[in-house]
N, C-alpha and C positions, 0 to 999 in steps of 0.2 A: 504493500498499500504504500502511495507517495504522500509524504509528510505534506501539508497545507504551511506556507510561513508569510506570515504580515510582514511588511518594510517598508519603512516611511523615508520618504527620498525629501533630505530638507535643504533646499536652494535658495535664493534668490532670483537667480536667473531661470527663468521659463524654459529657455531653450537647454539649456544643458539639464534640467529635470527631465527633461524629455528624452534626451541622449541618454541618460544614464538608469531611467525607467525601461528602457531598449535592452540595455546590457544587463538588468536584472531578469527582466522576461527569458531572455536567452539560457542566462545562469540556472533559473529556480524554475523547475516546470510548472508549481503550484503554487503561485504567490498573491496575495493581493496587495498593490500598491496603494500607498496612502500620500498625502504631498504639503509640504509647508514653508511658506518662504521667507519665514521670519521666527526668531526664537518664541516671540511670542505665540503666532501660530502653531509652532511646534508643541508647545505648552499643552494648547486646548486641543489637537491631536492626540498626546498621548494621555490627557484625562479619561478620554473617552477611549482609548485603545491601548490601555495599560496591561494588555495581552501580546503586544507586539516582540518580535524576536528580534529587529535590527533597524538601526537606524543608521542614515549614511546622513553625514553632517559635514556641509560644507563648513570651512576653518573659518569665514569671513562672515557671519550672517548677522542680516541687522537684531540688533539687539543683543548683543555679546560682545566682550572687547577682548582680542586675544584668546585663548585657550579658557577665558569662564562660563562658556556655553555648555563645552564638552565637560567639565566638572562639575556643573551644575546638575547635567543630565548623571551623569554617576553618583551621586550623591541622591537625588530623588528619585533616579529608576533604575539601582543598581543589579537588577538583573539584567536589565536590559543591554545586548554590547552596539557599542557606537566605534560605527567606522568613519574617519575625516578623510573629507575629501579637497583636495585643492590645487592652485594653480602651481604652489611651489613643490618643487623638490628636494629642498635644501636637509641633509639628513639632520642637524641641529634640532629641526622645525618637527621632524618626524619622530625622530627618538622623542620630543621633549612630551608632544602627542601622548605617545607610549605610556611614555612617564606618568601622566596625569590623567590614566585610565581606557585609551583609545583600544581597542580590539586588532584595529589595522588602521592603513592609511593610503589613499588611493592617489594616486596626483591623476590630474585631468586632462594630462597628455595618455593615459595609458592606454592601452587597446583593450577590445570588448573583452579577449579571452584573459586578458592581465586582470581587466575589473571583475571576469566573475570566477574566476579563480581565488581574487581577493576573500569575494562572499562566500563562497563555499567552503573556504577554509576559517574565516569567523562564525560560519552556522554551524558548523561541526564543534566550533568550542578552542577553535585555537586563533592563535592571533597573527595577523599579516602584514608583513613589511616589502615595499621594494627591495631588490637587490642592491646590496653596496650602502644602503642606508645602515640598517645594523653599527653600533656599536661605534655611531662618528658623534655622539651628545657628551655634552662633558657630564662628570658625575652631577648626582642629583642633590639640590640644596631644601637644604632643611628647611629654612623659613618659607620660601616659596611651597615645600609641600602643605606644611602651618596653615600658610594662607588659602590653599586649594582647598584643606581638611573643611575653612573656616566658612568659603563660600561654600562648598555644598551640603552644609546645614541650614541655609536659607531657605526658609518658605518660597513657592512661586511669585509669593504678590512683592516680597522683598529681594527676589533677586529680578524685579521688574522695575523695582524703584532702586535698585542699586546702579542699574542700567541706564538709567533717568539721571539722576546726580552725576556720574559719571562724564556724561552729555554736557553737564556744566545746567542741565536745567532748575528752576526755582522751583520750591515745593507747592507754589501757588501754580503754578505750571504742570506740574504732575498732577497736582488732587484736581485740576480742570480736563486733564487727557484720561486721566481714570475715573473721573465721576464720584471721587470721594473728596473729603472735608479736607482741609486743609493741617486742620490737628491731626489725623488719620497718616497723612505722612511725616508727621514729625512724630507719631510714635513708630512708624515703620523705620525713621531714620536712626533714632533713638534706637531702635531693637538690632539695626543693622549693625552701626556702631560697636553697639556691644561684642555682637557676635565677631565683629572683624577685628577686636581689641584697638578698637581707636576710637580717637575721642570725637571727631567734627570731619566733617564733609571733605575737605582737604587732603588730612590723611588718609581718607577712606579712598579716594582718587587716586592717589599718588599708591598703595596698597593693590590696588587692583592692574595700574600701569606695570607692576612686576611681571604680569601675565601675559605681557604684551609679547606679540609674534615673531620680533628682531631678534633673528639669531647674533650671536656674540660677535663684534670686530675685533677679527686678529692682528695683533700686533700693533695693538692701541694702548700707549699707557692710559688713557681717561676711557678705558672702556666702559661702553655706555650700558655694560650688565653686571657692572661689578656694582657690589651690594654696601 
């Protein structure tokens, strides 16, 4: 009997979502495909489909900063494997994604055959990385891992508010967009700061920026990745 899978394709570019869906259909015989074009819509799809078998997540999704979207998903839905999909083929970025909990990483330049192999590998419970990317990352940094765990502990609404804070939106703007009171946003912000171990908005933004996806600048004494 053929197993039936439910897979979410999360990417903000409609044409690539279509291309990725075609690759999935070729790789998996019995599959139900769902779509999301932002972290917010992905949250909604997951809330209605907790039995999802796999999420294919664009590395630069609207509503996420760096690896924060991946970290959030691993915290909220640890039973659902996440495969990152990106135009980058940088080994550092790929390995950082794996360290933060991704079950695989698919460069957008991959052939349909490679995409199919990656999906099948992850559905079977293994981790998939492009050839040549394994072992090229720096050692795991405990401070970033601690921050990742803190972000993973945020509720869906808190994660949404954190994203808006990071984009520089004022409390009243966030309240208007989310159709809640400004007092509610202030309460969310207080809870977010407590979970992240920071005292204010500025420190929260600085903390989230640690998860941006810039690889280290080799040979530069003022390395932007230095903490």
